[in-house]
All heavy atoms as an XYZ file, in Angstrom:
914
protein
N       3.596   -117.880     54.771
C       4.783   -118.525     54.273
C       6.017   -117.770     54.765
O       6.094   -116.557     54.673
C       4.741   -118.533     52.740
C       5.867   -119.306     52.145
S       5.588   -119.790     50.441
C       5.961   -118.300     49.569
N       6.984   -118.496     55.314
C       8.209   -117.889     55.824
C       9.190   -117.663     54.686
O       9.294   -118.478     53.779
C       8.854   -118.780     56.874
C       8.038   -118.896     58.126
C       8.774   -119.739     59.162
O       9.810   -120.326     58.874
N       8.241   -119.795     60.362
N       9.924   -116.530     54.764
C      10.935   -116.308     53.726
C      12.044   -117.349     53.821
O      12.364   -117.825     54.904
C      11.473   -114.904     54.047
C      11.063   -114.633     55.450
C       9.878   -115.499     55.747
N      12.612   -117.708     52.673
C      13.694   -118.679     52.666
C      14.918   -118.107     53.345
O      15.238   -116.941     53.193
C      14.055   -119.056     51.231
C      13.155   -120.088     50.655
C      13.664   -120.580     49.320
O      14.880   -120.801     49.172
O      12.830   -120.745     48.427
N      15.586   -118.959     54.105
C      16.840   -118.563     54.745
C      17.930   -118.496     53.688
O      18.106   -119.423     52.914
C      17.232   -119.599     55.791
C      17.164   -119.137     57.191
C      17.588   -120.244     58.100
C      18.587   -119.722     59.089
N      18.948   -120.730     60.068
N      18.648   -117.376     53.664
C      19.730   -117.231     52.703
C      20.930   -118.043     53.180
O      21.298   -117.998     54.343
C      20.107   -115.767     52.577
C      21.017   -115.488     51.431
C      21.231   -114.001     51.208
O      20.538   -113.186     51.830
O      22.111   -113.676     50.415
N      21.528   -118.801     52.282
C      22.715   -119.584     52.611
C      23.929   -118.947     51.967
O      23.848   -118.416     50.863
C      22.570   -121.025     52.137
C      21.598   -121.797     52.981
C      21.707   -123.287     52.739
O      22.800   -123.757     52.378
O      20.696   -123.960     52.931
N      25.039   -118.990     52.672
C      26.284   -118.428     52.186
C      27.284   -119.552     51.999
O      27.298   -120.513     52.752
C      26.828   -117.405     53.196
C      25.897   -116.247     53.431
C      24.934   -116.288     54.437
C      25.979   -115.112     52.640
C      24.080   -115.220     54.638
C      25.132   -114.038     52.850
C      24.169   -114.098     53.843
O      23.332   -113.044     54.044
N      28.139   -119.407     51.002
C      29.158   -120.413     50.751
C      30.446   -120.018     51.460
O      30.880   -118.866     51.404
C      29.420   -120.544     49.251
C      28.228   -121.153     48.512
O      27.557   -122.026     49.089
O      27.983   -120.754     47.358
N      31.057   -120.995     52.101
C      32.306   -120.785     52.817
C      33.465   -120.860     51.831
O      33.626   -121.865     51.139
C      32.485   -121.845     53.931
C      33.845   -121.713     54.590
C      31.361   -121.748     54.951
N      34.264   -119.796     51.767
C      35.485   -119.818     50.965
C      36.523   -120.640     51.721
O      37.023   -121.630     51.226
C      35.978   -118.403     50.708
C      37.266   -118.356     49.898
O      37.577   -119.347     49.211
O      37.971   -117.342     49.952
N      36.817   -120.207     52.951
C      37.703   -120.977     53.824
C      37.577   -120.474     55.255
O      37.056   -119.407     55.514
C      39.136   -120.937     53.342
C      39.825   -119.621     53.433
C      41.253   -119.773     52.876
N      41.960   -118.535     52.882
C      41.981   -117.662     51.883
N      41.306   -117.895     50.797
N      42.677   -116.551     51.978
N      38.085   -121.268     56.157
C      38.098   -120.925     57.574
C      39.482   -120.378     57.886
O      40.491   -120.991     57.535
C      37.771   -122.153     58.434
C      36.354   -122.642     58.108
C      37.916   -121.820     59.917
C      35.966   -123.937     58.771
N      39.531   -119.210     58.537
C      40.813   -118.567     58.808
C      41.091   -118.403     60.302
O      42.130   -117.880     60.681
C      40.919   -117.203     58.091
C      39.778   -116.271     58.504
C      40.948   -117.411     56.582
C      39.898   -114.865     57.931
N      40.173   -118.848     61.140
C      40.405   -118.753     62.576
C      39.444   -119.615     63.366
O      38.414   -120.059     62.865
N      39.825   -119.845     64.616
C      38.967   -120.587     65.539
C      39.173   -119.983     66.918
O      40.283   -119.609     67.283
C      39.360   -122.067     65.554
C      38.575   -122.874     66.587
C      39.059   -124.292     66.695
N      40.468   -124.290     67.076
C      41.346   -125.214     66.692
N      40.982   -126.209     65.943
N      42.604   -125.144     67.079
N      38.114   -119.875     67.662
C      38.249   -119.474     69.056
C      37.393   -120.407     69.898
O      36.318   -120.840     69.487
C      37.894   -118.009     69.278
C      36.467   -117.628     68.984
C      36.269   -116.130     69.151
N      34.892   -115.750     68.851
C      34.485   -114.507     68.746
N      35.329   -113.507     68.908
N      33.231   -114.235     68.481
N      37.930   -120.709     71.068
C      37.241   -121.617     71.983
C      37.083   -120.892     73.300
O      38.063   -120.457     73.899
C      38.054   -122.909     72.185
C      38.314   -123.592     70.834
C      37.335   -123.853     73.140
C      39.309   -124.723     70.897
N      35.852   -120.725     73.730
C      35.595   -120.074     75.015
C      34.717   -120.977     75.868
O      33.983   -121.825     75.352
C      34.929   -118.712     74.827
O      33.558   -118.846     74.560
N      34.795   -120.785     77.165
C      33.966   -121.578     78.072
C      32.493   -121.248     77.896
O      31.640   -122.088     78.111
C      34.399   -121.321     79.516
C      35.817   -121.771     79.857
C      36.176   -121.357     81.275
C      35.959   -123.275     79.695
N      32.189   -120.016     77.512
C      30.792   -119.584     77.372
C      30.150   -120.036     76.068
O      29.073   -120.584     76.062
C      30.698   -118.071     77.436
S      31.292   -117.386     78.962
N      30.843   -119.772     74.981
C      30.258   -120.002     73.666
C      30.686   -121.307     73.015
O      30.145   -121.687     71.986
C      30.629   -118.857     72.734
C      29.977   -117.562     73.091
C      30.308   -116.533     72.051
N      29.593   -115.296     72.313
C      29.731   -114.218     71.604
N      30.554   -114.194     70.588
N      29.047   -113.130     71.901
N      31.676   -121.953     73.537
C      32.195   -123.149     72.885
C      33.098   -122.765     71.728
O      33.771   -121.743     71.766
N      33.090   -123.551     70.673
C      33.973   -123.331     69.530
C      33.275   -122.524     68.449
O      32.143   -122.837     68.071
C      34.436   -124.675     68.935
O      35.109   -125.419     69.954
C      35.373   -124.467     67.767
N      33.973   -121.490     67.981
C      33.487   -120.680     66.866
C      34.610   -120.601     65.832
O      35.781   -120.580     66.185
C      33.131   -119.262     67.314
C      31.981   -119.204     68.295
C      31.736   -117.804     68.806
O      32.699   -117.156     69.263
O      30.584   -117.366     68.743
N      34.223   -120.552     64.568
C      35.186   -120.442     63.484
C      35.037   -119.089     62.797
O      33.923   -118.592     62.634
C      34.988   -121.561     62.462
C      35.420   -122.909     62.981
C      34.508   -123.808     63.505
C      36.765   -123.274     62.956
C      34.916   -125.043     63.999
C      37.181   -124.504     63.444
C      36.251   -125.379     63.954
O      36.661   -126.591     64.440
N      36.178   -118.528     62.396
C      36.198   -117.283     61.643
C      36.092   -117.658     60.172
O      37.002   -118.258     59.602
C      37.482   -116.502     61.927
C      37.630   -115.154     61.255
C      36.462   -114.223     61.584
C      38.952   -114.508     61.664
N      34.960   -117.316     59.572
C      34.630   -117.743     58.219
C      34.881   -116.617     57.221
O      34.389   -115.504     57.395
C      33.142   -118.164     58.118
C      32.786   -119.211     59.180
C      32.805   -118.632     56.714
C      33.505   -120.516     59.051
N      35.637   -116.937     56.192
C      35.799   -116.049     55.052
C      34.802   -116.550     54.009
O      34.900   -117.687     53.541
C      37.235   -116.119     54.528
C      37.610   -115.166     53.414
C      37.400   -113.709     53.838
C      39.059   -115.375     53.018
N      33.818   -115.726     53.686
C      32.718   -116.135     52.818
C      33.063   -115.902     51.351
O      33.736   -114.932     51.011
C      31.457   -115.344     53.169
C      31.040   -115.509     54.589
C      31.243   -114.629     55.615
C      30.366   -116.627     55.162
N      30.734   -115.135     56.786
C      30.185   -116.357     56.542
C      29.899   -117.840     54.652
C      29.554   -117.260     57.400
C      29.263   -118.729     55.510
C      29.095   -118.426     56.880
N      32.583   -116.780     50.485
C      32.742   -116.589     49.037
C      32.058   -115.290     48.634
O      30.964   -114.973     49.123
C      32.094   -117.747     48.266
S      32.967   -119.304     48.413
N      32.697   -114.531     47.768
C      32.166   -113.286     47.213
C      32.057   -112.161     48.238
O      31.363   -111.181     48.010
C      30.810   -113.508     46.546
C      30.849   -114.525     45.418
C      29.493   -114.705     44.806
C      29.546   -115.814     43.772
N      28.256   -116.171     43.251
N      32.718   -112.301     49.393
C      32.706   -111.244     50.407
C      34.140   -110.885     50.769
O      35.060   -111.675     50.586
C      31.938   -111.690     51.660
C      30.446   -111.756     51.435
C      29.859   -112.903     50.916
C      29.641   -110.660     51.708
C      28.497   -112.961     50.677
C      28.272   -110.705     51.477
C      27.709   -111.863     50.957
O      26.367   -111.915     50.726
N      34.335   -109.698     51.298
C      35.668   -109.228     51.642
C      36.109   -109.782     52.996
O      35.286   -110.290     53.775
C      35.703   -107.692     51.715
O      34.877   -107.268     52.806
C      35.221   -107.064     50.419
N      37.386   -109.616     53.271
C      37.935   -110.045     54.552
C      37.243   -109.330     55.706
O      36.977   -109.921     56.750
C      39.446   -109.775     54.579
C      40.193   -110.148     55.850
C      40.074   -111.645     56.123
C      41.649   -109.746     55.736
N      36.908   -108.063     55.515
C      36.239   -107.292     56.568
C      34.854   -107.843     56.895
O      34.303   -107.578     57.957
C      36.114   -105.813     56.163
C      37.434   -105.077     56.109
C      38.270   -105.408     54.861
O      37.692   -105.794     53.818
O      39.506   -105.315     54.945
N      34.289   -108.606     55.979
C      32.962   -109.180     56.189
C      33.007   -110.603     56.742
O      31.966   -111.245     56.903
C      32.168   -109.140     54.881
C      31.894   -107.719     54.416
C      31.301   -107.661     53.024
O      31.991   -108.088     52.069
O      30.153   -107.189     52.911
N      34.218   -111.084     57.036
C      34.344   -112.398     57.668
C      33.628   -112.355     59.016
O      33.505   -111.297     59.629
C      35.818   -112.750     57.849
N      33.159   -113.499     59.469
C      32.411   -113.508     60.734
C      32.687   -114.772     61.534
O      33.025   -115.816     60.988
C      30.907   -113.386     60.455
O      30.447   -114.475     59.678
N      32.552   -114.628     62.859
C      32.691   -115.764     63.775
C      31.357   -116.488     63.814
O      30.324   -115.884     64.082
C      33.051   -115.271     65.178
C      34.425   -114.708     65.290
C      34.770   -113.389     65.335
C      35.654   -115.445     65.406
N      36.127   -113.263     65.447
C      36.700   -114.514     65.498
C      35.968   -116.804     65.423
C      38.035   -114.886     65.629
C      37.294   -117.179     65.543
C      38.314   -116.230     65.640
N      31.383   -117.791     63.552
C      30.169   -118.600     63.527
C      30.334   -119.813     64.438
O      31.387   -120.449     64.438
C      29.858   -119.069     62.107
C      29.683   -117.948     61.102
C      28.494   -117.051     61.365
O      27.512   -117.535     61.983
O      28.536   -115.876     60.964
N      29.281   -120.148     65.199
C      29.351   -121.325     66.073
C      29.543   -122.608     65.257
O      28.923   -122.783     64.208
C      27.983   -121.338     66.774
C      27.396   -119.994     66.552
C      28.008   -119.449     65.298
N      30.405   -123.477     65.746
C      30.701   -124.712     65.013
C      29.453   -125.561     64.803
O      29.309   -126.206     63.770
C      31.777   -125.522     65.735
O      31.334   -125.906     67.017
N      28.544   -125.533     65.751
C      27.344   -126.382     65.642
C      26.408   -125.937     64.516
O      25.555   -126.705     64.093
C      26.598   -126.427     66.977
C      26.099   -125.094     67.455
C      25.500   -125.199     68.832
C      25.207   -123.802     69.361
N      24.903   -123.814     70.758
N      26.580   -124.710     64.010
C      25.722   -124.227     62.931
C      26.350   -124.418     61.545
O      25.706   -124.156     60.538
C      25.394   -122.743     63.123
C      24.633   -122.384     64.396
C      24.350   -120.887     64.430
C      23.338   -123.170     64.497
N      27.589   -124.864     61.508
C      28.294   -124.993     60.238
C      28.034   -126.344     59.580
O      27.913   -127.359     60.253
C      29.800   -124.816     60.439
C      30.256   -123.447     60.911
C      31.767   -123.437     61.099
C      29.829   -122.362     59.946
N      27.982   -126.313     58.267
C      27.818   -127.528     57.482
C      28.918   -127.566     56.422
O      28.652   -127.507     55.220
C      26.430   -127.549     56.825
C      26.156   -128.861     56.126
O      26.798   -129.868     56.459
O      25.296   -128.880     55.221
N      30.164   -127.581     56.898
C      31.310   -127.543     55.978
C      32.477   -128.332     56.579
O      33.555   -127.785     56.795
C      31.700   -126.107     55.666
S      32.092   -125.118     57.136
N      32.238   -129.605     56.823
C      33.246   -130.458     57.452
C      34.579   -130.450     56.712
O      35.637   -130.469     57.326
C      32.733   -131.893     57.579
C      31.557   -132.005     58.536
O      31.375   -131.094     59.362
O      30.826   -133.009     58.455
N      34.521   -130.425     55.380
C      35.750   -130.431     54.576
C      36.565   -129.158     54.843
O      37.782   -129.212     54.972
C      35.412   -130.544     53.087
C      36.635   -130.555     52.192
C      37.495   -131.787     52.388
O      36.996   -132.871     52.686
N      38.793   -131.629     52.231
N      35.901   -128.011     54.970
C      36.598   -126.747     55.232
C      37.211   -126.751     56.633
O      38.309   -126.228     56.839
C      35.643   -125.558     55.089
C      35.009   -125.425     53.729
C      36.007   -125.028     52.682
C      35.301   -124.804     51.357
N      36.174   -124.370     50.300
N      36.527   -127.358     57.584
C      37.067   -127.471     58.944
C      38.325   -128.339     58.917
O      39.343   -127.992     59.521
C      36.018   -128.042     59.926
C      36.646   -128.346     61.276
C      34.849   -127.070     60.085
N      38.269   -129.451     58.192
C      39.430   -130.340     58.087
C      40.608   -129.629     57.424
O      41.749   -129.755     57.865
C      39.055   -131.604     57.304
C      40.180   -132.588     57.155
C      40.712   -133.128     58.469
O      39.930   -133.265     59.429
O      41.928   -133.391     58.549
N      40.327   -128.859     56.371
C      41.390   -128.096     55.701
C      42.018   -127.088     56.668
O      43.235   -126.903     56.691
C      40.836   -127.370     54.480
C      40.459   -128.294     53.345
C      39.659   -127.600     52.256
O      39.492   -126.359     52.292
O      39.181   -128.316     51.345
N      41.190   -126.433     57.474
C      41.679   -125.481     58.470
C      42.596   -126.185     59.469
O      43.684   -125.703     59.782
C      40.502   -124.822     59.197
C      40.905   -124.016     60.394
C      41.425   -122.742     60.243
C      40.784   -124.531     61.673
C      41.821   -121.996     61.350
C      41.164   -123.796     62.781
C      41.681   -122.527     62.614
N      42.167   -127.339     59.966
C      42.961   -128.075     60.940
C      44.313   -128.487     60.337
O      45.340   -128.441     61.011
C      42.202   -129.303     61.449
C      40.939   -128.983     62.225
C      41.169   -128.178     63.493
O      42.306   -128.141     64.013
O      40.200   -127.577     63.978
N      44.307   -128.868     59.064
C      45.559   -129.228     58.388
C      46.491   -128.020     58.273
O      47.701   -128.141     58.486
C      45.269   -129.803     56.996
C      44.705   -131.200     57.026
C      45.700   -132.197     57.606
O      46.900   -132.117     57.380
N      45.192   -133.129     58.390
N      45.933   -126.846     57.927
C      46.759   -125.639     57.830
C      47.318   -125.263     59.199
O      48.472   -124.831     59.305
C      45.956   -124.484     57.222
C      45.704   -124.667     55.734
C      45.211   -123.427     55.021
N      44.276   -122.591     55.717
C      42.947   -122.752     55.723
N      42.397   -123.750     55.063
N      42.175   -121.918     56.374
N      46.525   -125.427     60.249
C      47.009   -125.153     61.611
C      48.190   -126.051     61.938
O      49.215   -125.591     62.446
C      45.906   -125.389     62.645
S      44.614   -124.168     62.648
N      48.041   -127.325     61.637
C      49.112   -128.282     61.917
C      50.381   -127.888     61.156
O      51.465   -127.850     61.732
C      48.666   -129.701     61.538
C      49.778   -130.707     61.669
C      50.150   -131.184     62.921
C      50.474   -131.141     60.549
C      51.193   -132.097     63.043
C      51.510   -132.047     60.667
C      51.867   -132.521     61.915
O      52.899   -133.405     62.039
N      50.233   -127.597     59.868
C      51.386   -127.223     59.046
C      52.078   -125.977     59.593
O      53.295   -125.905     59.659
C      50.966   -126.973     57.599
C      50.664   -128.229     56.825
C      51.875   -129.133     56.747
O      51.873   -130.194     57.359
N      52.884   -128.741     56.034
N      51.289   -124.986     60.001
C      51.881   -123.754     60.522
C      52.566   -123.993     61.858
O      53.587   -123.375     62.144
C      50.837   -122.643     60.627
C      50.509   -122.069     59.271
C      49.705   -120.790     59.363
O      49.289   -120.349     60.429
N      49.466   -120.178     58.225
N      52.031   -124.883     62.674
C      52.697   -125.205     63.943
C      54.054   -125.855     63.692
O      55.025   -125.560     64.369
C      51.815   -126.116     64.788
C      50.644   -125.406     65.405
C      49.853   -126.326     66.329
N      48.632   -125.683     66.711
C      47.417   -126.049     66.269
N      47.285   -127.076     65.446
N      46.342   -125.391     66.656
N      54.099   -126.762     62.707
C      55.356   -127.422     62.353
C      56.367   -126.388     61.857
O      57.516   -126.368     62.281
C      55.119   -128.523     61.283
C      56.428   -129.027     60.706
C      54.310   -129.668     61.877
N      55.929   -125.490     60.959
C      56.807   -124.443     60.437
C      57.279   -123.519     61.552
O      58.423   -123.067     61.553
C      56.088   -123.637     59.364
C      55.848   -124.395     58.079
C      54.958   -123.643     57.112
O      54.775   -122.415     57.280
O      54.442   -124.283     56.176
N      56.391   -123.250     62.490
C      56.713   -122.332     63.590
C      57.830   -122.888     64.476
O      58.620   -122.129     65.021
C      55.454   -122.084     64.411
C      55.503   -120.868     65.268
C      54.154   -120.611     65.910
O      53.288   -121.474     65.923
N      53.990   -119.434     66.434
N      57.897   -124.201     64.598
C      58.953   -124.806     65.414
C      60.332   -124.544     64.823
O      61.298   -124.366     65.555
C      58.714   -126.313     65.558
C      57.541   -126.623     66.431
C      57.265   -128.117     66.507
O      57.918   -128.927     65.851
N      56.287   -128.484     67.312
N      60.416   -124.505     63.500
C      61.710   -124.273     62.864
C      61.968   -122.795     62.567
O      63.094   -122.405     62.313
C      61.818   -125.086     61.570
O      60.841   -124.669     60.650
N      60.911   -121.986     62.595
C      61.041   -120.554     62.328
C      60.288   -119.772     63.401
O      59.161   -119.345     63.188
C      60.481   -120.210     60.954
C      61.147   -120.937     59.819
C      60.464   -120.639     58.501
O      59.994   -119.539     58.269
N      60.405   -121.628     57.632
N      60.868   -119.564     64.570
C      60.157   -118.942     65.688
C      59.679   -117.516     65.438
O      58.843   -117.022     66.169
C      61.182   -118.966     66.826
C      62.395   -119.601     66.304
C      62.205   -119.939     64.876
N      60.177   -116.863     64.379
C      59.748   -115.496     64.120
C      58.408   -115.431     63.379
O      57.862   -114.358     63.162
C      60.816   -114.733     63.337
C      61.183   -115.410     62.030
O      61.104   -116.643     61.963
O      61.559   -114.684     61.090
N      57.856   -116.580     62.989
C      56.538   -116.587     62.344
C      55.465   -116.168     63.341
O      55.618   -116.317     64.549
C      56.204   -117.989     61.822
C      57.027   -118.503     60.647
C      56.616   -119.939     60.330
C      56.850   -117.625     59.433
N      54.353   -115.653     62.819
C      53.229   -115.297     63.687
C      52.701   -116.546     64.375
O      52.630   -117.621     63.780
C      52.115   -114.645     62.873
C      52.432   -113.260     62.312
C      51.334   -112.819     61.342
C      52.578   -112.248     63.431
N      52.310   -116.404     65.621
C      51.798   -117.538     66.395
C      50.493   -118.057     65.794
O      49.660   -117.278     65.338
C      51.573   -117.116     67.834
N      50.339   -119.354     65.816
C      49.098   -119.982     65.364
C      48.078   -119.941     66.495
O      46.924   -119.589     66.297
C      49.348   -121.443     64.923
C      48.053   -122.125     64.528
C      50.347   -121.487     63.785
N      48.513   -120.285     67.700
C      47.616   -120.343     68.859
C      47.918   -119.193     69.811
O      49.063   -118.971     70.188
C      47.800   -121.670     69.598
C      47.480   -122.862     68.712
O      46.385   -122.873     68.122
O      48.315   -123.763     68.613
N      46.872   -118.464     70.182
C      47.002   -117.350     71.111
C      46.135   -117.654     72.334
O      44.927   -117.835     72.214
C      46.524   -116.045     70.449
C      47.143   -115.718     69.094
C      46.402   -114.565     68.434
C      48.611   -115.392     69.257
N      46.768   -117.729     73.491
C      46.032   -118.027     74.712
C      45.653   -116.717     75.388
O      46.495   -115.854     75.599
C      46.885   -118.900     75.643
C      47.222   -120.220     75.011
C      48.397   -120.396     74.288
C      46.337   -121.292     75.105
C      48.696   -121.611     73.683
C      46.625   -122.504     74.500
C      47.802   -122.656     73.801
O      48.085   -123.853     73.198
N      44.376   -116.564     75.691
C      43.877   -115.344     76.299
C      43.059   -115.694     77.537
O      42.710   -116.849     77.761
C      42.995   -114.579     75.304
C      43.731   -114.186     74.037
C      42.875   -113.315     73.136
O      41.785   -112.895     73.562
O      43.306   -113.051     72.006
N      42.724   -114.672     78.291
C      41.918   -114.877     79.498
C      40.577   -115.530     79.184
O      40.053   -116.290     79.978
C      41.661   -113.549     80.215
C      42.923   -112.980     80.818
O      43.897   -113.740     80.996
O      42.946   -111.780     81.110
N      40.016   -115.206     78.034
C      38.686   -115.704     77.686
C      38.715   -117.062     77.005
O      37.680   -117.670     76.808
C      37.958   -114.712     76.767
C      37.771   -113.366     77.375
N      37.055   -113.150     78.531
C      38.243   -112.165     77.009
C      37.076   -111.873     78.825
N      37.799   -111.247     77.914
N      39.891   -117.522     76.594
C      39.972   -118.812     75.916
C      41.151   -118.878     74.966
O      42.137   -118.181     75.122
N      41.034   -119.694     73.946
C      42.098   -119.948     72.978
C      41.652   -119.462     71.609
O      40.544   -119.749     71.171
C      42.383   -121.455     72.910
C      43.265   -121.961     71.783
C      44.707   -121.490     71.995
C      43.205   -123.463     71.706
N      42.533   -118.720     70.915
C      42.265   -118.273     69.555
C      43.339   -118.866     68.652
O      44.524   -118.801     68.970
C      42.293   -116.727     69.446
C      42.067   -116.285     68.014
C      41.259   -116.103     70.367
N      42.927   -119.441     67.537
C      43.835   -120.026     66.564
C      43.613   -119.327     65.232
O      42.480   -119.254     64.762
C      43.563   -121.533     66.411
O      43.693   -122.153     67.688
C      44.521   -122.171     65.433
N      44.698   -118.787     64.642
C      44.580   -118.037     63.394
C      45.535   -118.574     62.342
O      46.676   -118.912     62.649
C      44.903   -116.558     63.635
C      44.021   -115.841     64.645
C      44.610   -114.483     64.977
C      42.608   -115.700     64.130
N      45.074   -118.630     61.090
C      45.919   -119.005     59.957
C      45.583   -118.080     58.786
O      44.582   -117.368     58.805
C      45.710   -120.477     59.519
C      46.125   -121.433     60.622
C      44.288   -120.745     59.092
N      46.409   -118.127     57.769
C      46.180   -117.374     56.540
C      45.856   -115.911     56.828
O      46.607   -115.242     57.497
C      45.061   -118.006     55.700
C      45.362   -119.427     55.278
O      46.549   -119.779     55.223
O      44.420   -120.177     55.011
N      44.695   -115.473     56.378
C      44.296   -114.081     56.537
C      43.718   -113.793     57.917
O      43.327   -112.682     58.209
C      43.284   -113.703     55.465
C      43.874   -113.704     54.071
C      42.895   -113.171     53.068
C      43.579   -113.097     51.723
N      43.063   -112.037     50.907
N      43.664   -114.800     58.768
C      43.145   -114.598     60.121
C      43.937   -113.549     60.879
O      43.381   -112.726     61.597
N      45.260   -113.557     60.716
C      46.099   -112.558     61.378
C      45.801   -111.159     60.852
O      45.754   -110.200     61.604
C      47.583   -112.885     61.189
C      48.034   -114.053     61.993
N      48.246   -113.981     63.349
C      48.291   -115.329     61.645
C      48.626   -115.166     63.797
N      48.654   -116.005     62.785
N      45.583   -111.067     59.552
C      45.267   -109.774     58.947
C      43.917   -109.274     59.460
O      43.746   -108.109     59.779
C      45.238   -109.932     57.424
C      45.063   -108.649     56.665
C      45.049   -108.882     55.152
O      45.653   -109.871     54.683
O      44.427   -108.072     54.470
N      42.935   -110.176     59.538
C      41.597   -109.821     60.022
C      41.668   -109.280     61.450
O      40.996   -108.324     61.803
C      40.682   -111.046     59.967
C      39.295   -110.808     60.533
C      38.315   -110.236     59.746
C      38.987   -111.153     61.839
C      37.043   -110.009     60.251
C      37.728   -110.938     62.354
C      36.750   -110.362     61.551
O      35.495   -110.138     62.068
N      42.519   -109.879     62.277
C      42.605   -109.515     63.690
C      43.645   -108.431     63.969
O      43.879   -108.089     65.118
C      42.944   -110.762     64.517
C      41.921   -111.880     64.428
S      40.342   -111.449     65.140
C      40.811   -111.212     66.821
N      44.278   -107.873     62.946
C      45.397   -106.940     63.117
C      45.057   -105.745     64.011
O      45.894   -105.293     64.790
C      45.887   -106.453     61.759
N      43.861   -105.233     63.924
C      43.488   -104.047     64.705
C      42.794   -104.385     66.019
O      42.314   -103.502     66.717
C      42.581   -103.135     63.874
C      43.308   -102.581     62.659
O      44.533   -102.403     62.738
O      42.648   -102.335     61.632
N      42.728   -105.654     66.346
C      42.046   -106.085     67.571
C      43.072   -106.380     68.665
O      44.146   -106.892     68.391
C      41.240   -107.350     67.309
S      39.980   -107.172     66.049
N      42.721   -106.065     69.874
C      43.579   -106.398     71.004
C      43.371   -107.836     71.449
O      44.197   -108.397     72.146
C      43.295   -105.469     72.187
C      43.723   -104.037     71.894
O      44.692   -103.862     71.125
O      43.090   -103.121     72.419
N      42.243   -108.415     71.050
C      41.884   -109.740     71.525
C      41.035   -110.460     70.488
O      40.284   -109.833     69.746
C      41.094   -109.607     72.831
O      40.476   -110.817     73.163
N      41.121   -111.778     70.468
C      40.241   -112.585     69.637
C      38.836   -112.609     70.192
O      37.900   -113.046     69.552
N      38.701   -112.108     71.408
C      37.394   -112.018     72.065
C      37.078   -110.545     72.294
O      36.677   -110.144     73.373
C      37.413   -112.759     73.405
C      37.668   -114.229     73.251
C      38.961   -114.727     73.297
C      36.633   -115.114     73.055
C      39.215   -116.079     73.161
C      36.875   -116.468     72.913
C      38.165   -116.953     72.964
N      37.299   -109.731     71.269
C      37.178   -108.285     71.388
C      35.868   -107.859     72.049
O      35.849   -106.988     72.885
C      37.310   -107.637     70.010
C      37.298   -106.143     70.104
C      38.495   -105.521     69.426
O      39.614   -105.765     69.837
O      38.253   -104.783     68.487
N      34.778   -108.449     71.639
C      33.495   -108.157     72.278
C      33.163   -109.352     73.144
O      32.828   -110.414     72.638
C      32.389   -107.942     71.229
C      31.067   -107.655     71.896
C      32.775   -106.822     70.284
N      33.287   -109.217     74.472
C      33.011   -110.368     75.335
C      31.570   -110.843     75.178
O      30.669   -110.031     74.976
C      33.227   -109.817     76.750
C      33.963   -108.547     76.582
C      33.651   -108.033     75.223
N      31.353   -112.129     75.225
C      29.984   -112.646     75.162
C      29.142   -112.057     76.287
O      29.634   -111.821     77.384
C      30.154   -114.154     75.352
C      31.602   -114.427     75.123
C      32.338   -113.162     75.418
N      27.869   -111.822     75.983
C      26.970   -111.236     76.995
C      26.870   -112.122     78.228
O      26.715   -111.641     79.341
C      25.552   -111.052     76.433
C      25.434   -110.355     75.118
C      25.744   -111.246     73.918
O      25.230   -112.380     73.826
O      26.519   -110.791     73.083
N      26.969   -113.430     78.010
C      26.796   -114.355     79.141
C      28.112   -114.658     79.853
O      28.163   -115.529     80.684
C      26.146   -115.647     78.655
C      26.928   -116.306     77.510
O      27.774   -115.639     76.895
O      26.664   -117.480     77.249
N      29.163   -113.908     79.528
C      30.443   -114.145     80.179
C      30.451   -113.486     81.546
O      30.156   -112.305     81.668
C      31.612   -113.603     79.340
C      32.940   -114.066     79.839
C      33.415   -115.328     79.520
C      33.721   -113.253     80.646
C      34.650   -115.765     79.982
C      34.956   -113.691     81.125
C      35.407   -114.942     80.788
N      30.769   -114.241     82.567
C      30.762   -113.714     83.926
C      32.194   -113.356     84.326
O      33.020   -114.225     84.574
C      30.193   -114.772     84.889
C      30.072   -114.262     86.313
O      30.160   -113.041     86.514
O      29.875   -115.097     87.196
N      32.471   -112.070     84.381
C      33.806   -111.636     84.802
C      33.884   -111.807     86.279
O      34.528   -111.583     87.067
C      34.059   -110.170     84.400
C      34.193   -110.008     82.926
C      33.142   -109.589     82.142
C      35.386   -110.306     82.292
C      33.272   -109.418     80.783
C      35.531   -110.150     80.925
C      34.460   -109.709     80.177
């Protein structure tokens, strides 16, 4: 008998990154876990459509606000490896990172 797979509840999505190698991944803030324990998860493995929609709405709202207040933190960050989108605590999570793709995917061909 195989052990049951543990499921985690998504508190909210605070980031998204899109790379040519891995596709779309979301930065997940998990219920009952700290910000430091947030993790990047492939979109195809997620079962939280409502949380994805809420994230997209927050991105849109922040982009609108950013147009009128250019000193706000950027929502979309374009990098050599792809596009990173951060909202809410996503900026705090990435504060010590030089890149949203800090650890390049193993299958990334430089």
